[in-house]
C-alpha positions as CSV (number, residue, x, y, z in Angstrom):
1,M,-18.8,-56.2,-55.0
2,S,-15.2,-55.2,-54.6
3,T,-13.7,-54.0,-51.4
4,S,-13.7,-50.3,-52.5
5,G,-17.0,-50.7,-53.6
6,R,-18.5,-51.9,-50.3
7,F,-16.3,-49.4,-48.5
8,S,-17.8,-46.5,-50.7
9,G,-21.2,-47.5,-50.1
10,A,-20.8,-47.9,-46.5
11,L,-19.1,-44.5,-46.5
12,R,-22.4,-43.0,-48.5
13,T,-24.8,-44.8,-46.2
14,G,-22.9,-43.4,-43.2
15,G,-22.7,-39.8,-44.7
16,K,-26.4,-39.7,-45.3
17,H,-27.3,-41.0,-41.7
18,V,-25.2,-38.2,-40.4
19,A,-26.8,-35.5,-42.7
20,D,-30.3,-36.7,-41.6
21,R,-29.3,-36.7,-38.1
22,V,-27.9,-33.2,-38.2
23,A,-31.1,-32.1,-40.4
24,L,-33.2,-33.2,-37.7
25,L,-31.6,-31.4,-34.9
26,F,-32.4,-28.1,-36.9
27,S,-35.9,-29.2,-37.7
28,A,-37.2,-31.1,-34.7
29,K,-39.0,-28.6,-33.0
30,G,-40.7,-26.6,-35.6
31,A,-39.9,-23.9,-38.3
32,G,-39.4,-21.1,-36.0
33,F,-36.6,-23.2,-34.3
34,Q,-35.1,-23.9,-37.4
35,R,-34.9,-20.5,-38.6
36,L,-33.3,-19.6,-35.1
37,A,-30.8,-22.6,-35.2
38,E,-29.6,-21.5,-39.0
39,S,-28.9,-18.2,-37.6
40,H,-27.2,-19.3,-34.6
41,A,-25.1,-21.7,-36.2
42,A,-23.9,-19.6,-38.9
43,S,-23.3,-16.7,-35.9
44,V,-21.1,-19.2,-34.2
45,A,-19.3,-20.3,-37.3
46,G,-18.5,-16.6,-38.2
47,D,-17.4,-15.7,-34.7
48,T,-14.9,-18.7,-34.7
49,L,-13.2,-17.7,-37.9
50,V,-12.9,-14.1,-36.5
51,A,-11.4,-15.9,-33.2
52,L,-9.0,-17.6,-35.2
53,A,-7.7,-14.6,-37.5
54,L,-7.3,-12.9,-34.2
55,A,-5.3,-15.5,-32.5
56,S,-3.0,-15.5,-35.1
57,T,-2.3,-11.9,-34.4
58,L,-2.9,-11.9,-30.7
59,F,-1.2,-15.2,-29.3
60,F,0.8,-17.0,-31.5
61,S,2.9,-14.3,-33.7
62,V,4.6,-12.8,-30.6
63,P,6.7,-13.9,-27.7
64,S,5.1,-14.8,-24.6
65,T,5.2,-11.6,-22.5
66,T,3.5,-9.9,-25.8
67,A,1.0,-12.2,-25.9
68,R,0.0,-11.9,-22.2
69,D,-0.3,-8.0,-22.8
70,R,-2.4,-8.3,-25.8
71,V,-4.8,-10.9,-24.6
72,A,-5.1,-9.0,-21.2
73,L,-6.0,-5.9,-23.3
74,Y,-8.4,-8.0,-25.4
75,L,-10.3,-9.2,-22.3
76,L,-10.4,-5.7,-21.0
77,L,-12.3,-5.1,-24.2
78,T,-14.7,-7.8,-23.8
79,L,-16.0,-6.2,-20.6
80,A,-17.4,-3.2,-22.6
81,P,-20.1,-4.5,-24.6
82,F,-22.3,-5.3,-21.6
83,A,-21.1,-2.5,-19.6
84,I,-22.5,-0.1,-22.4
85,L,-25.2,-2.0,-24.0
86,G,-26.5,-4.3,-21.3
87,P,-29.2,-1.8,-19.6
88,L,-30.0,-0.5,-23.2
89,L,-30.9,-3.9,-24.8
90,G,-33.0,-5.0,-21.9
91,R,-35.3,-1.8,-22.3
92,I,-35.6,-2.2,-26.3
93,F,-36.4,-6.0,-25.8
94,E,-39.2,-5.1,-23.5
95,R,-40.7,-2.2,-25.6
96,F,-40.4,-2.7,-29.1
97,R,-42.2,-5.4,-31.5
98,G,-39.8,-7.4,-33.3
99,A,-36.9,-6.6,-31.1
100,Y,-35.5,-9.8,-30.7
101,R,-35.6,-10.5,-34.4
102,G,-34.3,-7.1,-35.4
103,G,-31.6,-7.8,-32.7
104,L,-30.4,-11.0,-34.7
105,M,-30.7,-9.3,-38.1
106,V,-28.8,-6.0,-37.1
107,S,-26.0,-8.1,-35.0
108,S,-25.3,-10.2,-38.2
109,L,-25.1,-7.4,-40.6
110,A,-23.0,-5.2,-38.5
111,R,-20.5,-8.0,-37.9
112,V,-20.3,-8.2,-41.9
113,V,-19.0,-4.7,-42.1
114,F,-16.6,-5.1,-39.2
115,A,-15.2,-7.9,-40.4
116,I,-14.5,-6.4,-43.8
117,V,-13.0,-3.6,-42.1
118,M,-10.8,-5.7,-40.0
119,M,-9.4,-7.2,-43.4
120,F,-7.8,-3.8,-43.7
121,G,-6.4,-3.5,-40.3
122,I,-5.6,-6.9,-39.0
123,D,-1.9,-5.6,-38.4
124,S,-2.7,-2.0,-37.3
125,L,-4.1,-0.5,-34.0
126,W,-7.6,-0.3,-35.6
127,L,-7.7,-4.3,-34.8
128,Y,-8.8,-3.5,-30.9
129,P,-11.6,-0.8,-31.9
130,V,-12.9,-3.3,-34.6
131,A,-12.7,-6.4,-32.6
132,F,-14.4,-4.4,-29.9
133,G,-17.4,-4.0,-32.3
134,L,-17.5,-7.6,-33.0
135,L,-17.7,-8.2,-29.7
136,V,-20.5,-6.1,-29.1
137,F,-22.6,-7.2,-32.0
138,S,-21.9,-10.7,-30.9
139,R,-23.1,-10.5,-27.4
140,I,-26.3,-8.7,-29.0
141,H,-26.8,-11.7,-31.2
142,G,-26.5,-14.1,-28.3
143,I,-28.9,-12.3,-26.1
144,S,-31.1,-12.1,-28.9
145,K,-31.4,-15.6,-29.6
146,A,-31.6,-16.6,-26.0
147,S,-34.7,-14.4,-25.6
148,M,-36.2,-15.4,-29.1
149,L,-35.9,-19.1,-28.0
150,P,-39.2,-19.5,-25.6
151,V,-41.3,-17.8,-28.6
152,V,-40.6,-19.7,-31.3
153,L,-41.2,-23.2,-29.1
154,D,-44.6,-24.8,-28.5
155,S,-44.1,-25.6,-24.8
156,P,-42.2,-24.3,-21.8
157,Q,-41.1,-27.9,-21.0
158,E,-39.2,-27.8,-24.3
159,L,-36.5,-25.1,-23.2
160,I,-33.7,-27.2,-21.8
161,T,-33.8,-29.6,-24.4
162,A,-33.8,-26.7,-27.1
163,N,-31.2,-25.1,-25.3
164,T,-29.1,-28.1,-25.4
165,Q,-29.8,-28.6,-29.3
166,L,-28.7,-25.1,-30.0
167,A,-25.4,-25.8,-28.0
168,K,-24.8,-29.0,-30.2
169,I,-25.4,-26.9,-33.3
170,G,-23.3,-24.1,-32.1
171,V,-20.6,-26.6,-31.5
172,L,-20.9,-28.7,-34.7
173,A,-20.9,-25.4,-36.4
174,S,-17.6,-24.2,-34.9
175,A,-16.1,-27.8,-35.4
176,V,-17.0,-27.4,-39.2
177,V,-15.3,-24.0,-39.9
178,I,-12.2,-24.6,-37.7
179,P,-10.3,-26.8,-40.1
180,P,-10.8,-24.4,-43.2
181,G,-10.0,-21.5,-40.5
182,V,-6.9,-22.9,-39.4
183,L,-5.7,-23.8,-43.1
184,A,-6.7,-20.4,-44.4
185,V,-4.8,-18.8,-41.2
186,R,-1.7,-21.0,-41.3
187,F,-0.9,-21.3,-45.0
188,V,-2.8,-18.1,-46.8
189,S,-3.8,-15.6,-44.6
190,P,-6.1,-14.5,-41.8
191,I,-7.9,-12.4,-44.2
192,L,-9.2,-15.2,-45.9
193,A,-10.8,-16.3,-42.5
194,L,-12.3,-13.1,-42.2
195,V,-13.7,-13.5,-45.8
196,L,-15.4,-16.7,-44.5
197,A,-16.5,-15.0,-41.6
198,V,-18.4,-12.5,-43.9
199,V,-19.9,-14.9,-45.7
200,A,-21.3,-16.7,-42.1
201,F,-22.6,-13.4,-41.2
202,I,-24.5,-13.0,-44.0
203,V,-26.1,-16.3,-43.8
204,A,-26.9,-15.5,-40.3
205,S,-29.0,-12.4,-41.3
206,L,-30.8,-14.1,-43.9
207,A,-32.0,-16.7,-41.3
208,A,-33.1,-14.1,-38.7
209,S,-35.0,-12.4,-41.4
210,L,-37.4,-15.3,-41.8
211,L,-38.2,-15.5,-38.4
212,P,-41.6,-14.6,-36.6
213,T,-42.3,-11.2,-35.0
214,F,-42.8,-11.6,-31.2
215,D,-44.9,-8.9,-29.9
216,V,-43.9,-8.3,-26.5
217,H,-46.0,-5.8,-24.1
218,P,-43.8,-3.3,-22.0
219,Q,-43.7,-4.3,-18.3
220,E,-45.1,-1.9,-15.9
221,G,-42.8,0.0,-13.3
222,G,-39.3,-0.2,-15.3
223,G,-36.3,-1.8,-14.0
224,R,-37.5,-2.3,-10.3
225,A,-40.4,-4.2,-11.4
226,A,-37.9,-6.2,-14.0
227,R,-35.9,-7.2,-10.9
228,R,-38.9,-8.2,-8.8
229,A,-40.1,-10.4,-12.1
230,V,-37.0,-12.3,-11.4
231,P,-37.3,-15.2,-8.7
232,R,-34.8,-15.6,-6.0
233,S,-34.2,-18.9,-7.0
234,V,-33.1,-17.4,-10.3
235,R,-30.8,-14.7,-8.6
236,L,-29.0,-17.4,-6.6
237,A,-28.6,-19.9,-9.6
238,R,-27.2,-16.7,-11.7
239,L,-24.7,-16.0,-9.3
240,A,-23.5,-19.7,-8.5
241,T,-23.6,-20.0,-12.4
242,A,-21.4,-16.9,-12.8
243,G,-19.0,-18.6,-10.4
244,V,-18.7,-21.9,-12.6
245,R,-17.9,-19.3,-15.7
246,L,-15.3,-17.5,-13.6
247,L,-13.6,-20.9,-12.9
248,N,-14.3,-21.9,-16.9
249,G,-12.3,-18.7,-17.7
250,Y,-9.6,-19.2,-14.8
251,L,-8.8,-22.6,-15.7
252,L,-8.8,-22.4,-19.7
253,L,-6.5,-19.5,-19.4
254,L,-4.2,-20.7,-16.4
255,V,-3.5,-24.2,-19.0
256,A,-3.2,-22.3,-22.1
257,F,-0.5,-20.0,-20.9
258,A,1.1,-23.0,-19.0
259,F,1.8,-24.4,-22.4
260,R,2.4,-21.2,-24.1
261,D,5.1,-20.4,-21.8
262,V,7.1,-23.5,-22.9
263,D,6.4,-22.4,-26.5
264,A,4.1,-25.1,-27.1
265,G,2.8,-25.3,-30.7
266,V,-0.6,-24.3,-32.2
267,L,-1.8,-27.9,-32.3
268,D,-1.1,-28.4,-28.4
269,F,-3.2,-25.3,-28.2
270,G,-5.9,-26.4,-30.5
271,A,-6.2,-29.7,-28.5
272,L,-7.1,-27.8,-25.6
273,L,-9.5,-25.9,-27.3
274,A,-11.3,-29.0,-29.1
275,A,-11.2,-30.8,-25.2
276,A,-13.1,-27.7,-23.9
277,G,-15.5,-27.9,-26.8
278,L,-15.9,-31.6,-26.5
279,G,-17.0,-31.2,-22.7
280,F,-19.5,-28.4,-23.5
281,F,-20.8,-30.6,-26.2
282,I,-21.1,-33.9,-23.7
283,A,-23.2,-31.4,-21.2
284,A,-25.4,-30.8,-24.0
285,F,-26.1,-34.5,-24.5
286,V,-26.3,-35.1,-20.6
287,T,-28.0,-32.4,-19.5
288,P,-31.6,-33.2,-20.7
289,L,-31.1,-36.6,-18.9
290,I,-30.3,-35.0,-15.6
291,E,-33.3,-32.4,-16.2
292,R,-35.9,-35.2,-16.3
293,R,-34.5,-36.6,-12.8
294,V,-33.7,-33.3,-10.7
295,P,-34.5,-29.5,-10.6
296,E,-32.2,-27.1,-12.3
297,E,-30.5,-25.8,-9.0
298,P,-28.5,-29.3,-8.3
299,M,-27.3,-29.2,-12.1
300,V,-25.7,-26.1,-10.7
301,V,-24.4,-27.5,-7.8
302,A,-23.2,-30.8,-9.7
303,A,-21.1,-28.4,-12.1
304,L,-19.2,-26.9,-9.4
305,A,-18.5,-30.4,-8.1
306,V,-17.0,-31.3,-11.2
307,A,-14.9,-28.2,-11.5
308,A,-13.6,-28.9,-8.2
309,A,-12.9,-32.5,-8.7
310,A,-11.0,-31.7,-12.1
311,A,-8.7,-28.9,-10.6
312,F,-7.6,-30.9,-7.7
313,I,-7.2,-34.2,-9.9
314,A,-5.2,-31.9,-12.6
315,S,-2.9,-30.5,-9.8
316,Q,-1.4,-33.9,-9.2
317,G,0.5,-33.4,-12.6
318,L,-0.1,-31.1,-15.6
319,S,0.9,-32.9,-18.7
320,L,-1.1,-32.5,-22.3
321,L,-3.3,-35.3,-21.6
322,V,-4.3,-34.1,-18.4
323,A,-4.7,-30.4,-19.5
324,G,-7.2,-31.8,-21.9
325,V,-9.0,-33.7,-19.4
326,L,-9.1,-30.7,-17.4
327,A,-10.4,-28.5,-19.9
328,A,-12.9,-30.8,-21.1
329,A,-14.2,-30.9,-17.4
330,A,-14.2,-27.0,-17.4
331,G,-16.5,-27.0,-20.5
332,F,-18.7,-29.7,-19.4
333,A,-19.2,-28.0,-15.9
334,W,-19.9,-24.6,-17.7
335,G,-22.5,-26.2,-20.1
336,T,-24.2,-27.8,-17.3
337,A,-24.5,-24.9,-15.2
338,K,-25.4,-22.8,-18.0
339,F,-28.5,-25.0,-19.4
340,G,-29.8,-25.2,-16.1
341,F,-29.7,-21.9,-15.5
342,D,-31.1,-21.0,-19.0
343,G,-34.2,-23.5,-18.3
344,L,-34.9,-22.2,-14.7
345,L,-34.8,-18.5,-16.2
346,Q,-37.0,-19.3,-18.9
347,M,-39.6,-21.6,-17.2
348,T,-40.0,-18.7,-14.2
349,V,-39.7,-15.3,-15.7
350,A,-42.4,-14.0,-17.7
351,P,-41.7,-12.9,-21.5
352,A,-41.7,-9.1,-21.2
353,A,-39.1,-9.4,-18.2
354,R,-37.2,-11.9,-19.9
355,G,-35.0,-9.9,-22.3
356,R,-33.7,-7.7,-19.5
357,A,-33.2,-10.7,-17.1
358,F,-31.1,-12.4,-19.9
359,T,-29.2,-9.1,-20.5
360,T,-28.2,-9.0,-16.8
361,S,-27.4,-12.7,-16.8
362,E,-25.1,-12.6,-19.9
363,T,-23.4,-9.3,-18.4
364,L,-22.7,-11.2,-15.1
365,F,-21.5,-14.2,-17.0
366,Q,-19.3,-12.4,-19.5
367,L,-17.9,-10.3,-16.5
368,A,-17.1,-13.6,-14.8
369,W,-15.3,-15.1,-17.4
370,V,-13.2,-12.2,-18.0
371,V,-12.2,-11.8,-14.4
372,G,-11.6,-15.2,-13.9
373,A,-9.4,-15.4,-17.5
374,I,-7.5,-12.1,-16.7
375,I,-5.9,-13.5,-13.6
376,P,-3.6,-16.1,-15.0
377,V,-3.0,-13.8,-18.0
378,T,-1.7,-10.9,-15.8
379,I,0.0,-12.9,-13.1
380,T,2.1,-15.9,-13.7
381,I,1.0,-18.5,-11.2
382,D,2.3,-21.7,-10.4
383,D,0.3,-24.8,-12.1
384,T,-0.2,-26.7,-8.9
385,L,-0.9,-23.5,-6.6
386,G,-3.4,-22.2,-9.3
387,L,-5.1,-25.4,-9.7
388,N,-5.6,-26.0,-6.0
389,A,-6.7,-22.6,-5.4
390,A,-9.3,-23.3,-8.1
391,G,-10.7,-26.0,-6.3
392,V,-11.0,-24.5,-3.1
393,V,-13.0,-21.7,-4.8
394,A,-15.2,-24.2,-6.7
395,L,-16.2,-25.8,-3.0
396,V,-16.3,-22.5,-1.2
397,I,-19.0,-21.3,-4.2
398,Q,-20.9,-24.6,-3.7
399,V,-21.2,-24.3,0.0
400,V,-22.7,-20.8,0.0
401,Y,-25.3,-21.7,-2.7
402,V,-26.3,-24.6,-1.2
403,T,-26.6,-22.8,2.2
404,A,-28.4,-19.9,0.5
405,L,-31.0,-22.5,-0.8
406,L,-31.3,-24.3,2.4
407,V,-31.9,-21.5,4.9
408,P,-35.3,-20.5,3.9
409,I,-36.5,-23.8,3.6
410,A,-35.1,-24.5,7.2
411,V,-36.6,-21.1,8.4
412,A,-40.0,-21.9,6.8
413,R,-39.9,-25.5,8.6
414,R,-39.0,-23.9,11.8
415,A,-41.9,-21.5,11.6
416,A,-44.4,-24.4,10.7
417,A,-43.2,-26.5,13.5
418,E,-44.0,-23.3,16.0
419,R,-47.3,-23.1,14.4
420,D,-48.0,-26.5,15.1
421,R,-46.9,-26.4,18.6
422,S,-48.7,-23.3,19.2
423,D,-51.8,-24.9,17.8
424,S,-51.3,-27.9,19.8
425,E,-50.8,-25.9,23.3
426,T,-54.0,-23.9,22.4
427,A,-56.0,-27.5,22.0
428,D,-54.7,-28.6,25.0
429,L,-55.6,-25.8,26.9
430,S,-59.3,-25.6,25.3
431,D,-59.3,-29.3,26.4
432,L,-58.4,-28.3,30.1
433,I,-60.8,-25.8,30.0
């Protein structure tokens, strides 16, 4: 056999192996999970293509100062979806049969409409309200997906593994569409990227329509009962995970504008995004291994430690390579904390309260990311100072979180010791009598 024949044979074998592994990633947990994964993959692909179309308008086509203003406005827009829809979504998910599946379908079809409208207003002021609409329904899809996941699984023990599988699928879907999306934006028009996004959102809706209906039972007592249904451990982990998310947004935008201010090209920026995605992807592989050995709370603590260490190391000198490693570490920290938190919430919160719990959590995480990101966008910060500050903040959050976890344990141990001492003194007194 010739060299070219052997090479083509090896290529076919390798391609088949990769295709089999990807197919297994979708189908390993049953038909329901497969449909959810397909809808998630198509949704992420569409959102990525929309982001590429927006980036060409908001970030690269204007001077750095204008880019800061536009990105700041865009970040502020991202706050509104959860502020407006968060409480409403929680109530809908708790009360209506099929709400999760309906959320997936409606959010996908709505983005089809908004992406088509964006094609005709990509260079006008209509871009911002249309982008707002896309953000709203992207968040609805994400919350519906997270709330639907426990329903399509056979065992709650599979939750973290399933979360990481969805994360891998999302990263793969994004990686697949980035090359054609970049080529479309760079050499044709952002409109072509939006056309591809429309196709992806249609696929997401079709996959969601094949999901089973989840029959939920309304929870007695409304919002107060829903809050009581979330254990203290979940509430603490949610705040700490929000801290990781804040640092993630801060570090990524700090580094992005550090290179944008020196007129770095789209390839440099793409390398940073790829590094962040790679870090998140690695977390999807590592998290199940960690979860087998330690509870979810230490995973959040470890994520904060990774963010702190990466920020302090990067502050010694910020080159493109160092920035890439920092972006990867930030992505890894966020992935580790998020997967751990999702698993903790899904295992400890009842299905009827899960929709509102997810809505509240996603609202907080989005707010945290925007708050972190908007700081380096609106304020020009020295790289060394900004990175060291991020490291200190990560350590402070870590100490506060660990302290909050340990204080009740210490109090309980002290109370138990006092009871033992009291019982011992009573026994001694009885012996004397």
